[in-house]
C-alpha positions in Angstrom: -27.8 -0.5 -27.4 -24.3 -2.4 -28.4 -25.2 -5.3 -31.0 -22.2 -7.5 -29.6 -21.0 -7.5 -26.0 -17.5 -6.0 -25.1 -16.1 -7.3 -21.7 -16.8 -4.2 -19.3 -12.7 -3.4 -18.7 -11.9 -3.1 -22.2 -15.4 -0.7 -22.9 -13.9 1.4 -19.6 -10.2 1.6 -21.1 -11.9 2.9 -24.5 -14.4 5.2 -22.6 -11.1 6.8 -21.0 -8.5 6.6 -24.0 -11.7 8.2 -26.5 -14.0 10.1 -24.2 -13.1 10.9 -20.4 -9.2 12.2 -20.9 -9.7 14.2 -23.7 -12.2 15.7 -21.5 -10.0 16.2 -19.0 -7.2 17.5 -20.9 -9.3 20.2 -22.7 -10.5 21.3 -19.4 -7.6 20.8 -16.6 -4.9 20.6 -18.9 -2.4 18.0 -17.7 -3.6 17.7 -14.0 -2.1 14.7 -12.5 -4.2 11.7 -12.2 -4.8 8.2 -12.1 -7.7 6.4 -14.2 -8.6 2.7 -13.1 -11.4 0.4 -13.4 -11.0 -1.4 -9.9 -13.7 -2.1 -6.8 -17.0 -3.8 -7.3 -18.5 -5.2 -10.4 -18.4 -8.4 -12.1 -15.8 -6.9 -15.1 -13.5 -6.1 -12.4 -13.0 -9.9 -11.5 -13.1 -10.7 -15.5 -16.6 -12.3 -15.0 -18.9 -10.6 -16.7 -21.1 -11.4 -19.4 -23.8 -9.8 -21.5 -26.2 -10.3 -18.5 -23.9 -7.9 -16.4 -25.4 -5.5 -18.8 -29.0 -4.9 -17.2 -27.0 -3.4 -13.9 -24.0 -1.6 -12.2 -22.3 -1.9 -15.8 -21.3 -0.3 -18.5 -18.8 2.8 -19.6 -17.4 3.6 -15.6 -14.1 3.8 -14.4 -12.3 5.8 -11.3 -10.4 9.1 -11.7 -8.2 9.4 -8.7 -6.2 12.9 -8.0 -4.2 14.0 -5.7 -5.5 14.8 -1.9 -5.3 18.5 -2.7 -6.5 18.4 -6.5 -9.7 17.1 -5.6 -10.2 18.9 -3.0 -9.9 21.7 -5.5 -11.2 20.0 -9.1 -13.3 17.0 -8.1 -16.6 19.0 -8.5 -16.3 20.7 -11.4 -14.5 17.7 -13.1 -17.8 15.7 -12.3 -19.9 18.9 -13.9 -18.1 18.9 -17.0 -18.5 15.2 -17.5 -22.4 15.4 -16.4 -22.1 18.2 -19.4 -20.1 16.9 -21.8 -20.0 13.5 -21.9 -22.0 11.6 -25.1 -25.3 10.2 -24.1 -23.4 6.7 -25.2 -20.7 5.3 -26.0 -19.6 2.4 -28.6 -23.8 1.8 -28.5 -23.7 1.2 -24.3 -25.8 4.4 -22.4 -23.1 6.3 -20.3 -25.7 7.4 -18.0 -27.4 5.5 -14.9 -30.5 5.5 -13.0 -31.2 4.4 -9.4 -34.2 1.3 -10.2 -36.7 0.7 -7.5 -34.8 -2.5 -6.3 -31.7 0.0 -5.2 -29.4 -1.2 -8.3 -28.6 1.4 -10.6 -28.5 0.6 -14.5 -27.2 2.5 -17.7 -30.3 3.6 -19.9 -30.4 6.2 -22.9 -30.9 9.9 -21.8 -31.7 12.1 -24.4 -31.8 15.6 -22.8 -30.1 17.2 -20.1 -26.9 16.3 -17.9 -25.8 12.6 -18.3 -25.6 11.1 -14.7 -22.5 8.7 -15.3 -20.8 6.6 -13.1 -16.9 8.5 -13.2 -15.9 8.0 -9.7 -13.5 11.4 -9.2 -11.3 11.1 -5.8 -8.3 10.9 -3.8 -6.5 7.6 -3.8 -6.3 7.6 0.2 -10.3 8.5 0.4 -11.4 5.6 -2.1 -9.1 3.1 -0.4 -10.3 3.9 3.4 -13.6 3.6 2.2 -13.5 0.3 0.3 -10.9 -1.1 2.2 -11.3 0.5 5.7 -7.5 1.5 5.1 -4.6 3.3 3.1 -2.3 0.7 1.6 0.3 3.2 1.2 0.8 3.7 4.7 1.7 0.4 7.0 -0.6 -2.2 6.6 -1.4 -3.6 10.3 -2.5 -7.3 10.4 -5.7 -6.0 11.6 -5.9 -4.7 8.0 -5.1 -8.0 6.0 -7.6 -9.6 8.7 -10.5 -7.2 8.8 -10.7 -6.9 5.0 -12.9 -9.6 3.2 -10.8 -11.1 0.0 -13.9 -10.2 -1.7 -12.6 -6.6 -1.4 -8.7 -7.2 -2.0 -9.1 -9.1 -5.5 -11.6 -6.3 -6.2 -8.4 -3.9 -5.6 -5.8 -6.0 -7.0 -7.5 -7.3 -10.5 -9.5 -4.6 -12.7 -7.5 -2.5 -15.0 -5.3 0.7 -14.5 -5.3 2.5 -17.6 -3.3 5.6 -16.6 -1.2 5.9 -13.9 1.1 9.5 -13.5 2.2 9.1 -10.1 1.8 5.5 -9.9 0.7 5.4 -6.1 -2.0 3.0 -7.4 0.6 0.7 -9.2 2.5 0.4 -5.9 -0.3 0.3 -3.6 -2.1 -2.4 -5.6 1.6 -4.8 -5.4 1.4 -3.8 -1.7 -1.6 -6.5 -1.4 -1.2 -8.4 -4.7 -0.9 -11.4 -1.8 -0.7 -11.9 2.4 2.8 -11.7 3.8 3.7 -15.2 4.6 3.1 -15.3 7.8 -0.4 -14.5 7.4 -1.0 -16.7 4.5 0.1 -19.2 6.8 -2.1 -18.7 9.5 -5.0 -18.1 7.4 -4.4 -21.6 6.1 -4.1 -22.9 9.3 -7.7 -21.5 10.2 -9.3 -22.8 6.8 -7.4 -26.6 7.4 -9.2 -25.9 11.6 -13.1 -25.0 9.9 -12.6 -28.3 7.6 -11.4 -30.2 11.0 -14.7 -29.2 12.4 -17.1 -30.5 10.3 -15.2 -33.2 8.5 -16.7 -36.3 10.6 -20.4 -35.0 10.6 -21.0 -35.8 6.9 -21.0 -39.7 8.2 -22.9 -39.1 11.8 -25.9 -37.2 10.2 -26.3 -40.0 7.7 -25.6 -42.6 10.4 -29.0 -41.5 12.2 -30.9 -41.2 8.7 -30.6 -37.5 8.3 -29.4 -37.4 4.4 -30.3 -33.9 4.4 -28.4 -32.8 7.4 -25.4 -34.9 5.7 -25.9 -33.1 2.4 -25.7 -29.7 3.9 -22.8 -30.5 5.5 -20.9 -31.7 2.5 -21.8 -28.7 0.9 -20.4 -26.7 3.2 -17.6 -28.6 3.4 -17.0 -28.0 -0.7 -16.9 -24.3 -0.4 -14.6 -24.6 2.5 -12.0 -27.2 0.9 -12.6 -24.3 -2.6 -12.1 -21.2 -0.4 -9.1 -23.6 0.5 -8.0 -24.3 -2.7 -7.9 -20.7 -4.0 -5.7 -19.4 -0.6 -3.3 -22.5 -1.3 -2.8 -21.0 -5.0 -2.7 -17.7 -3.9 -5.7 -16.2 -5.5 -8.0 -14.0 -3.0 -11.4 -16.0 -3.1 -14.2 -13.7 -4.1 -18.1 -14.0 -2.7 -20.2 -16.5 -3.6 -21.2 -15.5 -6.9 -17.8 -15.9 -8.3 -16.4 -18.7 -6.1 -16.9 -21.3 -8.6 -16.0 -19.6 -11.9 -12.5 -18.2 -9.6 -12.5 -22.4 -8.5 -12.5 -23.4 -12.1 -9.7 -21.3 -13.1 -7.1 -23.2 -11.0 -4.6 -25.6 -12.1 -6.3 -28.5 -9.5 -9.6 -27.4 -10.9 -9.7 -29.7 -13.8 -9.0 -32.9 -11.0 -11.1 -31.2 -8.0 -13.9 -30.0 -10.0 -15.6 -33.7 -10.6 -14.8 -35.3 -7.6 -16.6 -32.0 -5.4 -19.4 -32.1 -8.3 -19.9 -35.7 -7.2 -20.1 -35.3 -3.2 -23.0 -32.2 -3.9 -25.0 -35.0 -6.1 -24.2 -38.2 -4.4 -27.4 -39.2 -2.7 -25.6 -41.5 0.5 -23.8 -40.2 3.1 -20.9 -43.4 2.0 -21.0 -41.9 -1.5 -20.5 -38.4 -0.2 -17.9 -39.5 2.4 -16.1 -41.3 -0.9 -15.9 -38.3 -2.6 -14.5 -35.9 -0.2 -11.8 -38.0 1.2 -10.8 -38.4 -2.5 -10.9 -34.0 -2.6 -9.5 -33.6 1.1 -6.6 -36.0 0.0 -5.7 -33.9 -3.0 -5.7 -31.3 -0.8 -3.0 -32.7 1.5 -0.9 -33.7 -1.3 -1.1 -30.4 -2.6 -0.2 -28.9 1.0 2.7 -31.2 1.2 4.1 -29.8 -2.1 3.9 -26.3 -0.9 6.3 -27.1 1.7 5.2 -24.9 4.2 5.2 -28.1 6.8 7.3 -31.1 6.8 5.2 -33.3 4.5 1.7 -34.9 6.4 0.2 -38.1 5.3 -2.3 -36.9 2.9 -4.6 -40.6 3.7 -7.5 -40.7 5.4 -8.3 -42.6 8.5 -11.1 -43.5 10.8 -12.5 -40.7 12.9 -11.4 -42.4 16.3 -13.5 -45.3 16.7 -16.3 -44.0 14.7 -16.4 -45.6 11.5 -16.4 -42.1 9.5 -13.5 -41.8 7.0 -11.9 -38.6 7.4 -8.9 -36.4 7.0 -7.9 -34.9 10.4 -7.6 -31.6 9.3 -6.0 -30.3 12.3 -3.0 -32.2 11.5 -2.1 -29.4 8.8 -3.4 -26.7 11.5 -1.1 -27.3 13.8 1.4 -28.1 11.7 1.2 -24.6 9.7 0.9 -22.9 13.6 4.3 -24.5 14.0 5.8 -22.4 11.6 4.8 -18.9 12.4 7.2 -16.9 14.5 5.1 -13.4 14.5 4.2 -13.7 17.9 0.9 -11.3 17.2 -0.2 -14.3 14.8 1.1 -16.9 16.6 -1.3 -15.8 19.9 -4.2 -15.3 17.6 -7.4 -17.4 18.1 -8.0 -20.1 15.2 -10.8 -17.6 14.0 -8.9 -16.4 11.0 -9.6 -13.5 8.7 -13.1 -12.1 8.6 -14.5 -14.4 6.1 -13.9 -17.2 7.9 -16.1 -16.3 10.8 -18.6 -14.0 9.3 -21.1 -14.9 6.2 -23.2 -12.0 6.4 -23.1 -9.7 3.5 -24.4 -6.7 5.3 -21.7 -7.0 7.7 -19.2 -8.1 5.5 -20.0 -4.6 3.3 -19.1 -2.1 6.4 -15.7 -1.5 7.0 -15.9 -0.3 10.4 -18.0 -3.7 11.5 -15.8 -6.1 10.3 -12.7 -4.5 11.7 -14.7 -4.1 15.2 -15.1 -7.6 15.1 -12.0 -8.7 13.8 -10.1 -6.8 16.9 -12.8 -7.9 19.6 -11.8 -11.8 18.1 -7.9 -11.1 18.5 -8.3 -10.6 22.1 -10.5 -13.0 22.7 -8.1 -16.2 22.4 -8.9 -18.1 26.2 
């Protein structure tokens, strides 16, 4: 095992340049290809540590060929790599094997072929499997809304080591961020989510349900973090890395202590005070974006009840009023798939996310 940790993207870069590319050239000449490390894996988002090396991590990458070359050469190329890759690279095994809990971990092998993680396929096939569509073709509103932000982050982050045709680079640029009209719609939906629960922190606490109040506060903190990422044009990752991604935002230095205090509070009054500070900070950021006319960022009572809220639906309505695209304007405020669904198995299933998103898109009363 390596004596010191090498970040996965750098390890894969060296692996491609020093081992995979020479083998490819030796057996297939100047075969046009793209080499990248995108898709699943903490290293793709830059969050890997030495702990990551215990499973599904190591010298690995994708090799994209055009469709005809993939059909003709992929099996032979996989076989060549299996038989000729070194057993280790930079101190890390190149052999991966499944474990009892369905993870795949790299481990040393002394004899026989290497079960490597160099994926050889066409870009179109990979994108359709990972995203649910091919971004080299026309991208629809359904494509944007049905694709989890984690998947969009995994495609646009990572690293490209060689892109002979430029296709992957262009496809990543197409998905670098939402079209502005879609972005406005998603921001409106995120503000709407907050508006639906912001009064419950106080209402739960008022009847002595501090646990319920804390649970609502935690949900609101998560929604505020996701809102912050959307406002900064960053795709929110899934729960394991949400806090890490949030910590990289310019506003994190101000918001992190406030949100942490809201989670640590033991009374609903304290939670409400800290959340009110966060609401106002994000309302101010909204005004700075200039997407709508400025809105009052101060909190106020929830109608006749003594709970401090932003009335976040004001921001949702203001954003909706700026949407000119009739297809978006007529959608229900359920938003993108990970604004209305929170099941890991569902979000990993592209057919299901597309079906559910399409059904909701036609369900506005």
